[in-house]
N, C-alpha and C positions, 0 to 999 in steps of 0.2 A: 487358623482358628479350630477348636476342638467343640465337637458335637455334645452338646449337652440334652438331657432329657425332656420332654417335652409336656409331659403331662402336669399336672398339678402336686407337687408332693405336699406333704404337712404344712400347708397353706399359714398356717397361724405364725410359729416364730419366724419362718424364713420369710414372709411377705413384708415383715416388719425389719428384713435387714439387708430387700431386696431394693435399690433405688432404679428412678426413672432413668430410662437410656436416654440420652442428649442427642437429638436428632439436627445438624445442621442442615438449611436450604441454601443449597449452590446454583448456580446457572448465570446465562450472558443477561445482564441489561435488558428491559423488557419484554422478559420470557415469560415472566408470570410467576416468581418466588413469592413475593409479597401479596399478590390476589390471591396465590392459596393458600397462605398463611391465614390471611385476612378470611378467606372461605371456611378455615377448619373453627377457625375462632368465631366467626358469624353463624354460621350454622348452628354451634351450639348453644351460642345466648338464644336463636330465634324458636332452636330446639326447648326454650326454655330450660336451658340447663346451665345457666348464667353462672350460677352460684358453684358449679362446677369448675367451671373455666379458672385458673388462678393467673392473673398476671405478674409478669415477676420482673423483674429489669433484665431487659432484654432478653426475656425467656418467657414463652409460655406454655403452664404445667394443664397437659388433658389427662384426666385419670380415665383410668380402665372403661368404667360404667360409661361415661361418655363416647369413648375411642366406639365401644360397642352401639350405643344410641346411634351414633352418626354410621355408623359400616353395617348397621341392620346384622341381618339373617349370617353376614360375612364374619360377623366374631362373635363369640360366644364367650362370655367373660371367664367362667368355669375351666376353660383350656389355657388360663392364664393365670403366672402370678406375679408378672412383673407391673408395676402398681399404673402404669401408662405410658404418657412419652411428654418430655420435655422440649418445646421447639425453640429453639434459638432463632431469635426474630429480630438482631439489631439490626438496623435498616444500614444497605449500603455496605455489609460484610462479608462482602466478597470473600475477601481475605481471611474470613473467621474462619475455615477448616484449618487455617496454619495456625491458629491458637494451640496451645499444648496441654495436655495432662501426661507430667512425668516423661515428659521423651515422646508420648505417641500424640495424636491430633486429639482438642479436646472433644470433640464430638466423637459418641459411638458408633455414628450410623448415620448417613446421609441421603437427602434427595436430590439427582441431579436433573432441574427443570428443565427442558428442551421444547421449544416452539415447533410443533410436528411439521408447518410449514417454511420453518427458516431453517429449519438443521442447526449443524453444530456450528458455532461463531466462536471467535475467539476464547471470551472468559469461558466458554463450556469445555474448549478444549484445554484452559488452564486450568479449570476444575478438574476438569479428569486426570492432569497430570500430579495433583497434590492429594486425589484421593489412591493412587495408585501409587505414592510416595511414601503416603501416612497408612498404608493397606485400610482405608476404613471402610468396610464394607455400605452398600449404597443401591438405591433403586433408580431409575430413572420415569420420573412423569413427562411422559411425552405429551405437552400441553396444550390448548387451545385447539382440540379437536373439532370445538363449536364452528370454528371458522373453515371448516374443510367442506368446497361447494356444496352444496344440496343435503348438508346436515338438518337432521331436525331433533333439536335438542329435547332431552330427558332428563329435566333437575333434579339433581343429587340421587341419581340412580347409580347400581353398581356397572360398569363398565360394559360387559357382556350383554345384559337387559337392553342398554341401550343400542348397542350395536346390533341387537337383533332386531332392532325397532327402526332402521336404517333402509333405504333402498339398496339396491345393490351397487349401483356407480357410486354412492357417498361411501358405502363400503369400501370397494375397492381405490378410490382415492385416497382413503385412508391408510389402507394396508399398505397400497406403495409408497406413503411418506413414513409409516412406522417401518418397512424395512429399509427404507433409506437409512432410517437413525439406527438400526440394529447392524446394519452396512460398517457406519461410520463409526460405532462402540468395536467392532471387530476391527476396524484399519488401526485401532488404538489397544488392540491385545487383550479385547473384552471377549468373551464369548457370553452373548446378549440373546434372549427372547421374550415373547411376551408372558406374563411372571406366570400365568395358568398353564404354561406348558412346561416349566421350569422345574428340574425335579431336585436338582442339588443347589441350594442358591450359594454354597462357599463357593462352587468353581464356576455358576453362571450369573449376568447380572440380570433382574427382570424388568420389565416396560411395562410401564402402565398407563395407557391412555387416559388421559385427564381434560376437565375442564375446571380450571379455575374459575373461570365466570359462572358456569350452569351447575357445577357441582359434580358431573357427569365422571366416575371414575376415582373420585375422593374416596370414598368409603374402601374402595380397592386397595389405594395408597395407604391410608391407616391400618389395613387388614396385613398389607407384606411387611408394613414396617412393626408392627407388634409381633405377627411371626417370627419374622427374621429374629430380633431381639430377644425374643423368648426363645428360640432354638440354640442361636448361637453367642450371645451375649450373656446369657443368665450367670454364669458363673462370675464373669467380669463386673455384675450389678451387685454381687455380693459384698455389704459394706459393714464395718463398724457404725452403726448411726449414731454411738453415742462418744466413739473416739475424736481427738481434735478435727478439724476441718482443713481440706486441701481445696484450694481451686485457682483460677485464672483470672487475670485483669482481665474486662473487656476493655473499659475506657477508663481515663482519669479524668476528672472534670470537678468544678466548684459545685457547690452546695448550698444552698442558700441556708443562712443560718447555721452549717457545720463547716464552712470552710473546704478545702480539697478533700474529694469521697473518690470511692474506687468501686466503680460496678464491675461485681463480682461473678462467675458461674460456679457452684459448689458442687463439686462432684463425688466428694469422700466426706465421710463426719458431719460435725457440728460446729458451728461458730456461735458463741455466746457473747452477750453485750459486754461481758466484762473480760474477757479472753485478750492476752497480749498475742499478736500475730505479726510475721514476717513477711515482708512483701519485696520481689524482685524490684532494683530499682537501676536508671545509668548507673551509679555509683555503688558504693557498698550495699548490701539488702537493709531496708527500714525494718526496725524494731522497734513499735508503736502499739500503744493500748485503744483497744476501740472506745470508740466514744458514742457511737450510735449505728445499729443496725436498721437499715431502713428498709420496708417494701412496700410495694404499690397499696392503696387502700384497694378492697373489692369493687370488683365493677358497679355493683349497687348503688358507692358512697364517691365514685371518681369524682363528681361534680362538688366536693365540699372542698373549700379552701388550699388546705393542705392536701397534695395528690400523696403522698405519702406517710406512713405509720411507722414509729418506733416499735421493733417487737424487741423479746429478750433472748430468741434466737432461733437459727434457720438450718434446716438438717437436708443433707445434698438428697438429690438434685436438684439447686434451684438457684434461680438468679437474683442475689440482691446487692444493696449498695451499702457499703461499709465507710460510717465519717470515723478521722482517726489523725490525730497529730502529723504535722511532718510527711505526708504523703506526696510533697510535689512531686518530686524524681520518681515516683513509682512509674510502670511502663508497661502498656498495654499488652498483652501478652504473658506476661512475667507471672510465675507461681506464686500464691498467697499459701502460707500456713498458719494455723492455730499451734502456739506452744504450749499451754495447759502444762501436764503433768509431765513433759520430756524437757532434756537438758536444752538451755536455748543453744549454746554454740552446735547441736547437732541438727537444729532446725536450721540454723543461719546455712551451715555445711551442707545441707541436703538443698535450701534454695540458690546457694552459690552453682552446686554442681548441676543443678537442671537448669541456669543460666548458662554453664561453660557449654551445656552439649548443646546450646540452641549457636553454633561457634560458626562466624564469620571469617576469615582469613584475610586479613589486611595487609598491604604492600608498602614499601616506602613510597611508592608512587602509583598514585590510579586516580579515579574518582570519587566523587563524596555521595552515598547513598544514605534516603531519608525513607523510612517507611512509616506504617501505621501501627503495624504490629511488631512484636521478635516475629512470630512466626512467617510475616509476609517480609519480614528483613532477611531473613534465611532463604526464603523461596527466591526474592531478588536476588541474592549474593549469589546461590544454584544456578540459576541463569545467566548471570555475568559470567561465573569462571568458565561453563558449557561455553560461553560465546570469547573466551578467553581475554577479557576487558577486567584489569587490575581493580582493587577498592583500597583508597587509602583509608577511608572512615565511614561506617556503616552504623547510625543509631535510628531508635525509633522516638520519631516528635517531628513537628512542624520544620521549615526551613527555616532557621534564625541565621542573623548575619554571621554569629561565627563559622559556622558549615561553607558560607561565601567566602570567610576570610582563610579559610582551609584549602578551599579549591584555587584562589587565586593566586597560591604560592607553587601551584604544579610547575615543576620543571618543563612537562609539553604541553603546547597551548590545547590539544585533544585533551588533557586531563583538568581542563580549568571548569569544571561541570559538575553539575549536583542532578542525580536525578532520585525523582519524587516521587516515590509509589503512594497512590493516597490518602497525602498530607498535604494543609495549604502550605503557602508560602507568606511568611508575614510580610509586612508593607516594607518595613525598613530592610530588610533582606532582600526583597526584589529591587528596590532601590540601589543598594550597594552591588547587585548585581549588575546591573546596567552602568552603573560607574565603572566597575573594574572589568565589564568585559566576560565576566564569569556568566555561562549558559545555564538556565535551570530548566530541564525537561520533567515534565509532570503526565503521568496516564494513572489509569485504575485498573490496566491488565499491563501484565509484567513483562508480556514477549513484546507488545508495542514499544514500552520504555527501552527496550535492548534494542529495538529496530531501529526508533528515530534517532539515539546515539550512535548505531553504527552507520545509518544513511548519514550523518552529520559529519562523521570522521571520514566517510569515504568522500563526500563532498570537498570537505577540507583538503585531504590528501592530492584529491584531482586538483583541485586549485592550485595548492602548492608544486603539484608538478607541471602542469599550463605555466604557471609563471617559470619554473626551470627551464621549461623547453622553449618557450618565449627567448628567453634571454642567452640560450645556448646555440652555438653553430650545428646546422642540419646537414646530412652528405646528402649528395645529390650527384648525378652522372648525367650530362647532357650534349648535343650533339650542335653545331653550328651549321644552318640548313644552307646547301646549293642555291646560290642567287640570291639571298636575302643579305648581303652587305647594304646597308643604308648609310653607313660613315665608315669611313676605315681607318679613324684615328681620332684623338683629343675630344669626347673618349669613342671609341669604335662602337658601332649601333650597327647588331645585327639579330636576324631569326633565327631561334634556336628550339628545339623538342628535348623535353625533360624525358629521359629515358629511365632513369628511375628516383626515387628520393623526393626533396622540396629544396627547390633554390630561395633565398631571400635577399631582401635588398641589403647591399653593404658587405654582402658574402664575400670571400677571398676566391680567386679561381685558380685553379692551378692545372698544369699538363700534367697528368701522371702516365705517359705512354713510356718513360724509363725505369730506370731502377728507384729512383728518387722524383718527389714531386717538385715539379720546377712553376715555380710561381709567377703567375702572368699579368694578374690585376687584381681591380674589384668592382661586382656590380655596384652602378652607382643607381641603376633604376630600372625598372620591367613592365612593360605596359602589354597589354592585352587588349587588343582590335582597338587600340588609342586611348583606352585605361591606363592610368596607373595604378597598378597592382603593389600589394606589399610581398606577395609570393606567387609562386609558379609550383605546380605538384606534377607527379608522373604522367605523361600524356599530353601536357599543355603544350600549344606552341606559342611563345611570345616573342614581343623585341627586347634586347637586351641590351644596356649600356655599358659597357666594361670599360676603365678608366685603367689607363697604361698600355697595352698593345696597339699594333698595327695590323690591321687585316692584308695580307700578303706578307708579313713578315712572322713577328710572332706567332700569329694565328693564322690559320686556313679555312675558307669554307669545307665542310664536311668533318674537320676535326672534333674528338671525342675530348671533354674536357671533365676536370671536377671540380665542386666548390671543396674548397681547403678545409679539414677538420682539424683544429689544436687537439694536440693529445691529451689535454685535459679533459675536453669535452667530449670526445672519443669514449675516453673513459669510463666518465658519468652516464654516456649512452648507454654504453654495452653492459654497465654491471648494475645501473638502475632505473634505465627508463626503456629497456629493450623493447618492455607489453605497450607502452605509452605510445610508440609510435607504430606509423602505418607499417604492413610487413614489407612492401616494396623499400621503404627505406630503412628496415633492418636488414633490407638483402644487400643495400647501395653500402650501408655500413659494415656488411661483413664486408663487401670485396675491396673495402677502402681499406679497411683493418689486414687483411690478406696479404696486400700489396705492402705495406709497412712492413710487415712482421716477415716476411720472406727476407728481407735486408736486416731488421731486428727485433728477434723473436718476442722480447717483453715490452714493445712499444704499444702505450696504452694500458698497460696492467698495472 
């Protein structure tokens, strides 16, 4: 990011064409993302600034004057020429940061909210990975400082003022937690420090201690966001306000009286109520005419029957609802472009190109993936690729019966699965999955989704290996104990010690003292201290009934005998199951193979 001038230059013309930076709020569930946004909104309302806060679709605009009001002495409006901040506040959009604008993250800047007592959690790490991949600048709000033992709240104060009012003990407890957060950031390759110590925000992450409950540190968060945006993002905020609008779909939903509508964050230009737009979809891009542009009514009028009002035009950056025909196949995360005076084919091509950039490589065989947005679909696909899990089909939207049908046709059982990230499973799809034996994994944490699938595959493979092992002969070497002949024949019942390996009932017994194994008989029973058992392991002393031989003729006390291993079984054990059998059994297998291979080097290969 190139450094730009911080002084407010020709405020007149420039300000008109500088858009508001878009701020995403990320973090683990329960760490206070929503509370922080509510605090920023609520403080402005209680400060009598309700008119200044504008509620958008999925976003809240906080103008510079209001930021200055909330931040007090920390923000002098004369130092800034950006118009304020636009907070993305669509609930549950932890995947929001993976929504895109022209190949980059839709958010220009982000706040990563971390519970100062709870530290990094799965979604924190996931959010960090996304910020790293999209190269989005961010600050860390080390939240919930008011829950530190002994903390004495100073409502709405800048953090240093609040910190100075604490006891030494409360301060040192907070410091300890803050340095843990800084340490965890370092573990993820981010250089970080308390924001007031950071000299260069391009190379270091600022950590801001906050309490979304009491408002402590909130002035600092707003200050850092404004400062970073002004210093590093100003060039990128320069837009042609009157140019054709460009935005990203947040959600696709029915709007009473208008049919299907799309919630959009507009980050460039203007969209007008008579524009033709091109929208990314699951098939070809949709070309359609705007039927209505909707925005929420001002807070003062929000109680009126209709929450939305129609407007003639909306300029970036803003959230709005666009109602138009044929939007059913539009996708969350897809681009929206206004055509206006551009050739339609060029705009369609630009939308297709942007969709193609969000690439998910599919294979002939693999799992089915569904996600809530295009960006999160890509994030899931990246995680699966890293885990070497192939994908046969990847789409945005709820899990539907056709997804289950695709999964059910997989050649391998482990691929008869659907991985669903932050989406619903339609009832008829769930029923079909039950009937066809397709497994559906659901989670709103990407790595947990991958982990659960991995565990499922490992468990399946283990039970398949167990089933194979159950039906395969196992190697064992055992010795007939002196003075332990209980019956000489029909069957011979003798006491034995298992020297290595595993002896099972029905195993064939061979004498391998010569060059070739000589079959002696078959084990038809094993008893351990009078109790019937199915098998005996290395070190066990058991009595064994062997059909076939007579003690004193074919076998003698003190003899070393082997369990016979058919060549096919020996091959499977050596080539596929060596890691699944105990070490002593693997040794017995090697000894058995060595004996055979002295005679025939290719035996069991």
